[in-house]
RODO-2510 file (C-alpha; in nm, 4 decimals, decimal comma):
residues 428
     n   res          X          Y          Z
     1     m     0,0026     0,0013     0,0245
     2     n     0,2721     0,2506     0,0782
     3     l     0,4949     0,1280    -0,2239
     4     i     0,1735     0,2161    -0,4580
     5     f     0,1332     0,5878    -0,2490
     6     r     0,4763     0,6508    -0,2932
     7     l     0,4291     0,5407    -0,6565
     8     l     0,1315     0,7653    -0,7660
     9     r     0,1952     1,0764    -0,5534
    10     k     0,5088     1,1721    -0,7276
    11     n     0,2861     1,3702    -1,0012
    12     t     0,1025     1,5289    -0,7551
    13     s     0,0793     1,8918    -0,7364
    14     l     0,1031     2,0796    -0,3997
    15     s    -0,0411     2,3736    -0,5326
    16     r    -0,3332     2,2355    -0,6638
    17     l    -0,4148     2,0288    -0,3515
    18     a    -0,3595     2,3768    -0,1514
    19     g    -0,6367     2,5234    -0,3726
    20     c    -0,8730     2,2224    -0,3110
    21     l    -0,8031     2,2804     0,0729
    22     a    -0,8541     2,6495     0,0604
    23     s    -1,1854     2,6318    -0,1049
    24     n    -1,3258     2,4009     0,1051
    25     l    -1,1762     2,5742     0,3661
    26     i    -1,3679     2,9054     0,2853
    27     g    -1,7021     2,7326     0,1710
    28     l    -1,7475     2,5355     0,5123
    29     a    -1,6088     2,8219     0,7143
    30     i    -1,9033     3,0696     0,5738
    31     i    -2,1568     2,8046     0,5892
    32     g    -2,0412     2,7252     0,9520
    33     a    -2,0230     3,0951     1,0715
    34     g    -2,3297     3,2029     0,8977
    35     l    -2,5477     2,9337     1,0857
    36     q    -2,3633     2,9695     1,4189
    37     f    -2,4015     3,3218     1,4233
    38     y    -2,7625     3,3112     1,3767
    39     l    -2,7941     3,0785     1,6356
    40     d    -2,6361     3,2901     1,8833
    41     a    -2,8178     3,6143     1,7669
    42     r    -3,1943     3,5072     1,7295
    43     s    -3,2439     3,4969     2,1141
    44     i    -3,1850     3,8785     2,1106
    45     w    -3,5219     3,9529     1,9243
    46     q    -3,7429     3,6125     1,9783
    47     q    -3,9343     3,6648     2,3053
    48     k    -4,0355     3,3361     2,4218
    49     d    -4,3067     3,2766     2,6509
    50     s    -4,3491     2,9914     2,8539
    51     f    -4,7026     2,9013     2,7410
    52     l    -4,7036     3,0420     2,3599
    53     k    -4,4691     2,9545     2,0478
    54     s    -4,2887     3,2527     1,8976
    55     d    -4,4911     3,2023     1,6241
    56     y    -4,8142     3,3229     1,7254
    57     l    -4,9524     3,6540     1,6755
    58     a    -5,2108     3,8357     1,8296
    59     v    -5,4051     4,0543     1,6123
    60     n    -5,6948     4,3113     1,6829
    61     k    -5,8508     4,6153     1,4552
    62     v    -5,7354     4,9455     1,4995
    63     i    -5,9798     5,1446     1,7048
    64     g    -6,1144     5,4330     1,4946
    65     a    -5,9081     5,3116     1,1406
    66     a    -6,1512     5,2868     0,8351
    67     n    -6,1425     4,8727     0,8374
    68     t    -6,2425     4,7500     0,5132
    69     l    -6,3166     4,4100     0,6388
    70     g    -6,5133     4,5192     0,9107
    71     g    -6,6962     4,8526     0,8457
    72     g    -6,5214     4,9867     1,1390
    73     a    -6,6127     4,7472     1,3703
    74     s    -6,3514     4,6402     1,6262
    75     t    -6,4669     4,2652     1,5919
    76     f    -6,3975     4,0385     1,3479
    77     s    -6,6998     3,8533     1,1389
    78     d    -6,6663     3,5054     0,9972
    79     s    -6,5388     3,6416     0,6588
    80     d    -6,2728     3,8384     0,8284
    81     i    -6,1642     3,5372     0,9559
    82     a    -6,1951     3,3288     0,6426
    83     d    -5,9988     3,6102     0,4786
    84     l    -5,7187     3,5956     0,7011
    85     q    -5,7202     3,2467     0,7218
    86     a    -5,6559     3,2107     0,3215
    87     q    -5,3295     3,4454     0,3260
    88     p    -5,0285     3,1989     0,2400
    89     w    -4,8083     3,2837     0,5372
    90     v    -5,1195     3,1716     0,8095
    91     e    -5,0914     2,8589     0,9118
    92     r    -5,4100     2,8364     1,1359
    93     v    -5,6277     3,1213     1,3093
    94     g    -5,7724     3,1089     1,6472
    95     e    -6,0446     3,3143     1,8433
    96     f    -5,9660     3,4806     2,1854
    97     s    -6,2992     3,4425     2,3992
    98     r    -6,3941     3,6913     2,6275
    99     a    -6,5349     3,6923     2,9824
   100     d    -6,9138     3,8346     2,9390
   101     f    -6,9071     3,8703     3,2985
   102     n    -6,7343     4,1158     3,5843
   103     v    -6,4197     4,0029     3,7577
   104     h    -6,2962     4,1242     4,0654
   105     a    -5,9739     4,0018     4,2551
   106     s    -5,8244     4,1112     4,5740
   107     v    -5,5047     3,9667     4,7410
   108     a    -5,3504     4,0201     5,0836
   109     l    -5,0036     4,1734     5,0649
   110     q    -4,9470     4,1836     5,4403
   111     a    -5,0611     3,9331     5,7416
   112     p    -5,2488     4,1253     5,9740
   113     a    -5,0751     4,1710     6,3101
   114     e    -5,2591     4,1744     6,6499
   115     g    -5,5053     4,4049     6,6910
   116     e    -5,4497     4,5433     6,3153
   117     q    -5,5931     4,4731     5,9756
   118     g    -5,3311     4,3390     5,6872
   119     r    -5,2880     4,5195     5,3811
   120     s    -5,4445     4,3989     5,0968
   121     m    -5,5257     4,5075     4,7034
   122     s    -5,8349     4,4705     4,5089
   123     t    -5,8879     4,5527     4,1584
   124     a    -6,1725     4,4930     3,8708
   125     m    -6,0013     4,2128     3,5845
   126     f    -6,0858     4,0799     3,2639
   127     f    -6,0505     3,7229     3,1531
   128     e    -5,9869     3,6138     2,7889
   129     a    -5,8988     3,2516     2,6622
   130     v    -5,7484     3,0625     2,3418
   131     p    -5,7907     2,7320     2,2028
   132     d    -5,6039     2,4920     2,3885
   133     d    -5,4128     2,3758     2,0981
   134     f    -5,2804     2,6856     2,0777
   135     l    -5,1057     2,6700     2,4653
   136     d    -4,7647     2,5273     2,4817
   137     i    -4,8103     2,4521     2,8643
   138     p    -4,8520     2,0931     3,0383
   139     e    -5,2461     2,0329     3,0987
   140     s    -5,1566     1,9628     3,4670
   141     d    -5,0333     2,3225     3,4854
   142     f    -5,3270     2,4550     3,3265
   143     s    -5,6067     2,3001     3,3710
   144     w    -5,9562     2,3183     3,5145
   145     h    -6,2943     2,1174     3,6034
   146     e    -6,6040     2,1720     3,7274
   147     g    -6,6505     2,2033     4,1309
   148     a    -6,2501     2,2883     4,1717
   149     e    -6,1951     2,5816     4,4098
   150     s    -5,8931     2,7335     4,2163
   151     v    -5,8492     2,8299     3,8309
   152     p    -5,5122     2,8997     3,6833
   153     v    -5,4373     3,1752     3,5437
   154     i    -5,1924     3,3277     3,2997
   155     i    -5,0788     3,7263     3,3213
   156     s    -4,8978     3,9517     3,1306
   157     k    -4,5630     4,0710     3,2730
   158     d    -4,6307     4,4191     3,2170
   159     y    -4,8734     4,4358     3,4479
   160     l    -4,6798     4,2946     3,7366
   161     a    -4,4062     4,5812     3,6219
   162     l    -4,6959     4,8138     3,6418
   163     y    -4,7784     4,7238     3,9774
   164     n    -4,3768     4,6643     4,0927
   165     f    -4,2803     5,0207     3,9554
   166     g    -4,5878     5,2314     3,9505
   167     f    -4,8444     5,1493     4,1708
   168     a    -4,6327     4,9956     4,4712
   169     s    -4,3773     5,2520     4,4630
   170     a    -4,6360     5,5318     4,5029
   171     a    -4,8436     5,3328     4,7636
   172     g    -4,5935     5,2169     4,9469
   173     l    -4,6787     4,8554     4,9316
   174     p    -4,4253     4,5804     4,8957
   175     q    -4,2761     4,4838     4,5377
   176     l    -4,3565     4,1752     4,4056
   177     s    -4,1409     3,9001     4,2043
   178     e    -4,2925     3,6314     3,9959
   179     n    -4,2114     3,3735     4,2191
   180     l    -4,3551     3,5234     4,5205
   181     i    -4,7142     3,6034     4,3272
   182     s    -4,7461     3,2896     4,2122
   183     g    -4,7700     3,1348     4,5490
   184     i    -4,9943     3,3872     4,6607
   185     p    -5,3678     3,2917     4,5925
   186     l    -5,6056     3,5554     4,4242
   187     r    -5,9474     3,5884     4,5778
   188     l    -6,1684     3,6049     4,2616
   189     t    -6,5414     3,7499     4,2707
   190     l    -6,7113     3,6814     3,9477
   191     s    -7,0671     3,8136     3,8966
   192     s    -7,3441     3,9008     3,5994
   193     d    -7,3949     4,2389     3,5125
   194     d    -7,7071     4,2914     3,7279
   195     g    -7,5429     4,1298     4,0211
   196     s    -7,8043     3,8903     4,1043
   197     r    -7,5569     3,5785     4,0105
   198     r    -7,1897     3,5857     4,1756
   199     v    -6,9296     3,3217     4,2242
   200     q    -6,6291     3,3104     4,4417
   201     m    -6,3409     3,1245     4,4078
   202     y    -5,9529     3,1247     4,3973
   203     g    -5,6934     3,2136     4,1312
   204     r    -5,3448     3,0894     4,1028
   205     v    -5,0856     3,2466     3,8850
   206     a    -4,9719     2,9797     3,6393
   207     g    -4,7436     3,1577     3,4040
   208     y    -4,6604     3,5102     3,2545
   209     s    -4,6457     3,6278     2,9081
   210     n    -4,4076     3,8780     2,7762
   211     r    -4,5624     3,9339     2,4279
   212     f    -4,9237     3,9309     2,5038
   213     n    -5,1390     4,1877     2,7233
   214     t    -5,3680     4,0035     2,8389
   215     i    -5,5061     3,7542     3,1583
   216     l    -5,5533     3,4077     3,0164
   217     v    -5,7665     3,1428     3,1856
   218     p    -5,8876     2,7777     3,0622
   219     q    -6,0991     2,7792     2,7710
   220     n    -6,3591     2,5044     2,9469
   221     f    -6,3689     2,7596     3,2602
   222     l    -6,4643     3,0966     3,0601
   223     d    -6,7265     2,8779     2,8778
   224     y    -6,8568     2,7447     3,1995
   225     m    -6,8524     3,0638     3,3751
   226     n    -6,9874     3,2429     3,0502
   227     s    -7,3072     2,9857     3,0600
   228     i    -7,3861     3,0814     3,4044
   229     l    -7,3072     3,4161     3,4595
   230     a    -7,3263     3,5975     3,1145
   231     s    -7,5561     3,8885     3,0692
   232     g    -7,9432     3,8177     3,0347
   233     p    -8,2502     3,8010     3,2624
   234     a    -8,2233     3,5255     3,5458
   235     p    -8,5275     3,2955     3,5172
   236     e    -8,8105     3,3674     3,7681
   237     s    -8,6858     3,0958     3,9767
   238     a    -8,3944     3,2418     4,0720
   239     s    -8,3242     3,4926     4,3892
   240     a    -8,0249     3,6979     4,4204
   241     s    -7,7776     3,4841     4,5507
   242     p    -7,5194     3,5929     4,8569
   243     a    -7,1670     3,6677     4,7714
   244     a    -7,0604     3,3138     4,9394
   245     q    -7,2432     3,1680     4,7105
   246     g    -7,0478     2,8443     4,5210
   247     a    -7,0039     2,7735     4,1857
   248     s    -7,2600     2,4939     4,1803
   249     e    -7,5448     2,6877     4,3036
   250     a    -7,4891     2,9599     4,0434
   251     a    -7,5039     2,7196     3,8047
   252     q    -7,8442     2,5865     3,9289
   253     r    -7,9708     2,9758     3,8783
   254     g    -7,7915     3,0983     3,5654
   255     s    -7,9655     3,1811     3,2799
   256     g    -7,8114     2,9110     3,0386
   257     k    -7,5287     2,9394     2,7752
   258     a    -7,4998     3,2823     2,6075
   259     s    -7,4643     3,3142     2,2605
   260     h    -7,0992     3,3641     2,1480
   261     p    -6,9720     3,7122     2,0877
   262     a    -6,7769     3,7896     1,7811
   263     p    -6,4105     3,7798     1,8912
   264     s    -6,2274     4,1518     1,8989
   265     r    -5,8878     3,9720     1,8753
   266     l    -5,7530     3,6535     1,6987
   267     i    -5,4273     3,4477     1,7687
   268     v    -5,2531     3,3637     1,3998
   269     d    -4,9883     3,0757     1,3874
   270     v    -4,7537     3,2337     1,1158
   271     n    -4,5192     3,0178     0,8926
   272     s    -4,2850     3,3168     0,8593
   273     p    -4,3149     3,5492     1,1244
   274     g    -4,1533     3,9007     1,0124
   275     d    -4,2364     3,8389     0,6475
   276     a    -4,3330     4,1778     0,4979
   277     a    -4,6438     4,0593     0,3328
   278     i    -4,7890     4,0226     0,7040
   279     g    -4,7276     4,3904     0,7780
   280     k    -4,8656     4,5082     0,4410
   281     y    -5,1934     4,3207     0,4797
   282     l    -5,2425     4,4245     0,8469
   283     k    -5,1841     4,7601     0,7443
   284     a    -5,4173     4,7268     0,4285
   285     h    -5,6949     4,5759     0,6420
   286     g    -5,6488     4,8097     0,9589
   287     l    -5,5154     4,5767     1,1705
   288     e    -5,2400     4,5515     1,4236
   289     v    -5,0123     4,3004     1,6191
   290     a    -4,9716     4,3081     2,0193
   291     g    -4,6432     4,3427     2,1189
   292     d    -4,3011     4,4432     2,0022
   293     k    -4,3357     4,4409     1,6294
   294     s    -3,9948     4,5331     1,5423
   295     a    -3,8822     4,1986     1,7199
   296     a    -4,0627     3,9705     1,4599
   297     g    -3,9238     4,2094     1,1659
   298     a    -3,5897     4,1736     1,3131
   299     t    -3,5744     3,7871     1,3186
   300     y    -3,7036     3,7782     0,9744
   301     l    -3,4495     3,9915     0,8404
   302     l    -3,1841     3,7718     1,0351
   303     r    -3,3342     3,4765     0,8978
   304     v    -3,3115     3,6527     0,4986
   305     v    -2,9349     3,7416     0,5545
   306     t    -2,8337     3,4163     0,7183
   307     g    -2,9735     3,2280     0,4359
   308     i    -2,7988     3,4565     0,1798
   309     v    -2,4474     3,4214     0,3508
   310     m    -2,5171     3,0405     0,3958
   311     g    -2,6448     3,0400     0,0135
   312     v    -2,3198     3,1646    -0,0615
   313     g    -2,1176     2,9626     0,1372
   314     g    -2,3088     2,6525    -0,0476
   315     v    -2,2200     2,7716    -0,3678
   316     i    -1,8369     2,7928    -0,2811
   317     t    -1,8584     2,4230    -0,1245
   318     l    -1,9962     2,3129    -0,4623
   319     l    -1,7507     2,4744    -0,6654
   320     a    -1,5030     2,3053    -0,4167
   321     i    -1,6300     1,9955    -0,4711
   322     l    -1,5945     2,0487    -0,8463
   323     i    -1,2246     2,1813    -0,8040
   324     m    -1,1414     1,8414    -0,6008
   325     v    -1,3012     1,5936    -0,8216
   326     l    -1,1203     1,7692    -1,1318
   327     s    -0,7957     1,7812    -0,9258
   328     m    -0,8064     1,4432    -0,8586
   329     s    -0,9162     1,3438    -1,2180
   330     l    -0,6645     1,5647    -1,3685
   331     l    -0,3995     1,3307    -1,1188
   332     m    -0,5308     1,0363    -1,2249
   333     e    -0,4725     1,1282    -1,5706
   334     k    -0,1225     1,1980    -1,4953
   335     n    -0,0733     0,8413    -1,3467
   336     r    -0,3106     0,6649    -1,6477
   337     q    -0,0049     0,4617    -1,7500
   338     k     0,0968     0,3789    -1,4275
   339     i    -0,2927     0,2698    -1,3000
   340     h    -0,2888     0,0621    -1,6347
   341     s     0,0257    -0,1131    -1,5128
   342     l    -0,0880    -0,1897    -1,1593
   343     l    -0,4092    -0,3115    -1,2506
   344     m    -0,2575    -0,5395    -1,5277
   345     l    -0,0023    -0,6593    -1,2464
   346     g    -0,3583    -0,7981    -1,0629
   347     y    -0,3865    -0,5107    -0,8248
   348     q    -0,7794    -0,4938    -0,7303
   349     p    -0,9681    -0,1438    -0,8756
   350     y    -1,0136    -0,0781    -0,4780
   351     v    -0,6332    -0,1271    -0,3833
   352     v    -0,5181     0,1314    -0,6616
   353     a    -0,7983     0,3839    -0,5784
   354     r    -0,7244     0,3858    -0,1924
   355     p    -0,4338     0,6278    -0,1997
   356     f    -0,6636     0,8805    -0,3731
   357     w    -0,9212     0,7777    -0,1110
   358     r    -0,6757     0,8783     0,1585
   359     l    -0,5744     1,2106     0,0024
   360     t    -0,9336     1,3212    -0,0595
   361     a    -1,0541     1,2212     0,3361
   362     v    -0,7030     1,4583     0,4294
   363     l    -0,7845     1,7423     0,2315
   364     a    -1,1851     1,7344     0,3260
   365     i    -1,0905     1,6806     0,7280
   366     s    -0,8329     1,9273     0,7406
   367     a    -1,0822     2,1839     0,5715
   368     a    -1,3356     2,0977     0,8326
   369     v    -1,1093     2,1069     1,1021
   370     l    -0,9499     2,4545     1,0060
   371     a    -1,2776     2,5633     0,9282
   372     t    -1,4219     2,4984     1,2955
   373     g    -1,1159     2,6819     1,4147
   374     c    -1,2172     2,9857     1,2298
   375     i    -1,6016     2,9603     1,3474
   376     l    -1,4562     2,9365     1,6834
   377     l    -1,2409     3,2331     1,6348
   378     l    -1,5027     3,4731     1,4722
   379     r    -1,7434     3,3644     1,7511
   380     w    -1,5060     3,4897     2,0320
   381     q    -1,4847     3,8006     1,8324
   382     y    -1,8456     3,8757     1,8241
   383     l    -1,9861     3,6502     2,1367
   384     t    -1,9292     3,9549     2,4151
   385     p    -2,1039     4,2131     2,2121
   386     l    -2,3663     4,0033     2,1400
   387     e    -2,4175     3,8887     2,5079
   388     s    -2,4008     4,2814     2,6265
   389     l    -2,7332     4,3182     2,3821
   390     g    -2,8744     4,0417     2,5705
   391     a    -2,8319     3,7530     2,3770
   392     t    -2,8163     3,4205     2,5040
   393     p    -2,5623     3,2069     2,3150
   394     s    -2,6273     2,9058     2,1718
   395     g    -2,4098     2,5899     2,1730
   396     l    -2,2293     2,4590     1,9114
   397     g    -2,3933     2,1025     1,7975
   398     w    -2,5781     2,2207     1,4993
   399     t    -2,2940     2,3737     1,3296
   400     l    -2,0497     2,0866     1,4112
   401     l    -2,3198     1,8532     1,2684
   402     l    -2,3503     2,0471     0,9560
   403     i    -1,9775     2,0737     0,8817
   404     a    -1,9460     1,6984     0,9511
   405     g    -2,2599     1,6429     0,7186
   406     l    -2,0974     1,8332     0,4461
   407     t    -1,7048     1,6797     0,4805
   408     i    -1,9317     1,3397     0,4350
   409     i    -2,0908     1,4059     0,1897
   410     i    -1,7576     1,5699     0,0104
   411     i    -1,5727     1,2639     0,0588
   412     l    -1,8081     1,0371    -0,0375
   413     l    -1,8947     1,2184    -0,3779
   414     n    -1,4777     1,2266    -0,4693
   415     c    -1,4432     0,8628    -0,3666
   416     h    -1,7340     0,7826    -0,6050
   417     s    -1,5776     0,9557    -0,8809
   418     i    -1,2336     0,8079    -0,8364
   419     t    -1,3801     0,4511    -0,7876
   420     g    -1,5657     0,5099    -1,1332
   421     r    -1,2571     0,6244    -1,3112
   422     i    -1,0396     0,3379    -1,1611
   423     r    -1,3087     0,0950    -1,2690
   424     a    -1,3476     0,2073    -1,5960
   425     a    -0,9566     0,2135    -1,6560
   426     w    -0,9450    -0,1556    -1,5116
   427     r    -1,1766    -0,2353    -1,7833
   428     r    -1,0185    -0,1271    -2,0842
***
């Protein structure tokens, strides 16, 4: 084997092999660096919720805008929803269901001392719900059944920030962390508009949203409470219920299931957040998206730029494969007489091809190792500025897997080409 290798390497051009190595190195480095930068930088703009995917948008009509879909109404009709669902960037559309009853919440902020009253806070609230298949939270953490003493609630982080840095500072009340408030039970009073039907129960904070300004409860809970507390006259047999009446008694005196109101907000699952077509459609139809709109646009732009960079790297890699194939073909052509002689002496084609296989593997693996080193060096340069902007660096797993996969493809393609030429010479 070593004798064959020494015999065939005499016509090897080091400059040509260096060109193969450099072209492979550049292509792999560009592709890997583009992917790694995207993985490291995307967390700056991606605002992840613990219960909602980042591809979900909350859409509502602009109040006061001349909407072409709803004639100026703030609710969505069936035709509005169907038109939105028909857009190519929409995967599915869900409705925000709203509570058709009054919600009042109170919480004890300080335990009462002996002979004194404790400090508490109370406020009016509202409830909304989205279809269960839009939620990304364990069912055990966000579920409710009839007769339960408490209901899980998801609130916006903005509400907690307003309390801590606005209301609490002005009123001299203690500031609350997310973990602390999650452990404090909320006393909820749910009542009909006329006050004739009332339910008291407890709520517990099951999660926080940093994208949607809302207070979410389970869909089945909202449907059930709407059926017994929604606006409408109570039956003649009903009498005003006391404040402490339970949910089961309120259900017996309920007014029946209310008609389903038209939704004022929609939750939309999109396949390309930040796509320019989304903004054009929303503007043309008098719609707006809740939350930070620049985040989705920046994420989309990052994806486009990353795709362009990786596309350029891919083209260079394809050219590198072609250069390596041509170089090996030229090298084998220079050794054509030696290869033919070796085959005539009884050497098997795979034995003659093995030195070329080894050379191809050494070049490809060397390019992959050097490209990985270049990526690590580049990442070391940009990682500190990215972290100062709030980025959470990703691991190198996907990048290394991509480089390894491309390297294997390069080796296999070249080995296949070499084997084909050796077998063609053997058949002559």
